[in-house]
C-alpha positions as CSV (number, residue, x, y, z in Angstrom):
1,M,39.8,-63.9,15.6
2,W,36.7,-64.7,13.6
3,T,36.4,-68.0,11.8
4,R,35.6,-68.2,8.1
5,E,32.1,-69.4,8.8
6,Q,31.5,-66.6,11.3
7,R,32.6,-63.9,8.8
8,I,30.4,-65.4,6.1
9,A,27.4,-65.4,8.5
10,L,28.2,-61.8,9.4
11,Y,28.4,-60.8,5.7
12,V,25.1,-62.6,4.9
13,A,23.4,-60.9,7.9
14,W,24.7,-57.5,6.8
15,I,23.6,-58.0,3.2
16,R,20.2,-59.1,4.4
17,W,19.7,-56.0,6.5
18,M,20.8,-53.7,3.6
19,L,18.2,-55.4,1.4
20,Y,15.5,-54.9,4.1
21,I,16.4,-51.2,4.3
22,A,16.4,-50.8,0.5
23,L,13.0,-52.5,0.2
24,A,11.6,-50.2,2.9
25,A,13.0,-47.2,1.1
26,V,11.4,-48.3,-2.2
27,A,8.1,-49.0,-0.4
28,L,8.1,-45.5,1.1
29,V,8.8,-43.8,-2.2
30,F,6.0,-45.8,-3.7
31,L,3.5,-44.9,-1.0
32,F,4.4,-41.2,-1.2
33,A,3.9,-41.3,-5.0
34,L,0.4,-42.6,-4.4
35,G,-0.6,-39.5,-2.5
36,R,-2.1,-36.4,-4.1
37,H,0.3,-33.7,-5.3
38,P,-0.2,-30.4,-3.4
39,H,-0.6,-28.5,-6.7
40,E,-2.9,-31.0,-8.3
41,S,-6.6,-30.2,-8.9
42,A,-9.1,-31.6,-6.6
43,L,-12.4,-33.2,-7.6
44,L,-15.5,-32.5,-5.6
45,R,-18.8,-34.3,-6.1
46,L,-21.6,-31.7,-5.9
47,Q,-25.2,-32.6,-5.6
48,A,-26.9,-29.9,-7.6
49,P,-29.9,-28.0,-6.3
50,P,-33.2,-28.5,-8.1
51,S,-33.2,-26.8,-11.5
52,G,-36.0,-24.3,-10.5
53,D,-34.1,-23.3,-7.4
54,G,-33.6,-19.5,-7.4
55,H,-31.6,-19.4,-4.2
56,L,-27.8,-19.2,-3.7
57,Q,-26.4,-22.4,-2.2
58,V,-23.1,-22.1,-0.4
59,I,-20.8,-25.2,-0.2
60,D,-17.5,-25.5,1.5
61,G,-14.6,-26.6,-0.7
62,P,-12.6,-29.8,-0.2
63,A,-10.2,-28.3,2.3
64,G,-13.0,-27.0,4.5
65,P,-14.6,-23.6,5.0
66,H,-11.3,-21.8,5.6
67,H,-10.0,-21.8,2.1
68,L,-12.8,-21.9,-0.5
69,R,-16.6,-21.6,-0.7
70,L,-18.6,-22.5,-3.8
71,L,-21.7,-20.5,-4.7
72,V,-24.2,-22.7,-6.6
73,F,-27.4,-21.6,-8.4
74,W,-29.2,-22.1,-11.7
75,Q,-29.3,-19.4,-14.3
76,D,-31.1,-19.8,-17.7
77,G,-31.3,-23.6,-17.3
78,R,-27.5,-23.8,-16.6
79,L,-25.9,-24.7,-13.3
80,R,-23.6,-21.9,-12.3
81,V,-20.8,-22.7,-9.8
82,Y,-18.3,-20.0,-8.7
83,G,-15.5,-20.2,-6.2
84,F,-14.6,-17.6,-3.6
85,P,-11.7,-17.5,-1.3
86,Y,-12.9,-17.6,2.3
87,A,-11.1,-16.9,5.5
88,D,-12.0,-16.0,9.1
89,D,-15.8,-16.0,8.3
90,L,-15.3,-13.5,5.5
91,Y,-15.3,-13.8,1.7
92,V,-12.0,-12.4,0.2
93,L,-12.8,-10.1,-2.7
94,P,-10.3,-9.2,-5.4
95,E,-8.9,-5.9,-6.5
96,H,-7.9,-6.0,-10.2
97,D,-6.7,-9.6,-9.9
98,W,-7.7,-12.6,-7.7
99,W,-4.3,-12.6,-6.0
100,S,-4.6,-9.0,-4.7
101,V,-7.1,-8.5,-1.9
102,G,-9.5,-5.6,-2.4
103,G,-12.0,-6.1,0.3
104,M,-13.8,-8.5,2.6
105,C,-17.5,-9.4,2.7
106,A,-19.5,-11.1,5.4
107,G,-22.1,-12.5,3.0
108,L,-22.8,-12.8,-0.7
109,K,-26.2,-12.2,-2.1
110,L,-27.9,-13.3,-5.3
111,Q,-30.1,-10.6,-6.8
112,R,-31.8,-12.3,-9.8
113,D,-34.2,-9.4,-10.6
114,Q,-31.2,-6.9,-10.7
115,G,-28.9,-9.5,-12.4
116,W,-26.0,-9.6,-10.0
117,I,-24.3,-11.7,-7.4
118,G,-21.9,-10.3,-4.9
119,C,-21.5,-8.4,-1.6
120,D,-24.5,-6.4,-0.6
121,D,-22.4,-3.4,0.4
122,G,-23.5,-1.0,-2.3
123,Q,-20.2,-1.0,-4.1
124,P,-20.3,-2.2,-7.8
125,A,-16.7,-3.3,-7.5
126,H,-17.9,-6.1,-5.3
127,R,-20.6,-7.3,-7.7
128,W,-20.6,-9.6,-10.7
129,H,-23.2,-10.3,-13.4
130,L,-24.9,-13.7,-13.1
131,D,-22.7,-15.1,-15.9
132,G,-19.5,-14.3,-14.0
133,R,-18.5,-11.0,-15.7
134,A,-17.5,-8.1,-13.4
135,F,-19.6,-5.0,-13.1
136,V,-16.4,-2.9,-13.1
137,A,-14.1,-3.4,-16.0
138,A,-11.0,-3.4,-13.8
139,Q,-12.2,-6.4,-11.8
140,P,-11.6,-10.0,-12.7
141,E,-14.3,-12.4,-13.7
142,L,-15.6,-14.9,-11.2
143,L,-13.6,-18.1,-10.6
144,A,-15.7,-20.8,-12.4
145,P,-14.4,-24.3,-11.9
146,A,-15.0,-26.9,-14.6
147,L,-18.2,-29.0,-14.2
148,Q,-18.9,-32.5,-15.5
149,P,-22.2,-34.3,-14.9
150,D,-21.8,-37.7,-13.3
151,G,-25.0,-39.1,-14.9
152,H,-26.8,-39.5,-11.6
153,G,-28.0,-36.0,-11.0
154,A,-24.8,-34.7,-9.5
155,Y,-21.7,-33.0,-10.9
156,W,-18.0,-33.4,-10.6
157,V,-16.4,-30.0,-9.9
158,E,-12.7,-29.6,-10.7
159,L,-11.2,-27.2,-8.2
160,P,-7.7,-25.8,-8.8
161,S,-5.3,-26.3,-5.9
162,P,-4.3,-23.3,-3.7
């Protein structure tokens, strides 16, 4: 049989272990709360090309080249940034809405003299005006993330989560 002192020592040890476990659980919940929510927007710092640059610059999104690529160029003194879904070395082009796949494109092209950006496959459904409007009325506009200058020649780009 256990003595009174042994039972008290056992209860104190049991309470101590329960407090350790509760403290660890609270710490884990706190650490998980510090992480980024999977549906939260991501911020990407983008070093803008020179303002006279007439070339299309392609930049991988924050999750790498498999999910999103950003097309960056200057048009009428304004920095244009458009996002395109990208998978298996192909740009995913929309059909009527961005969530329905209408085609794939190996490379996008900027045609300043003709006023379009898009796939160089001859199909107007895979082209957009330089301001993001679609050539074909049934197509959606380009995905243009929000831009905010950082004051040091770069921009913060707010990308929606997948």
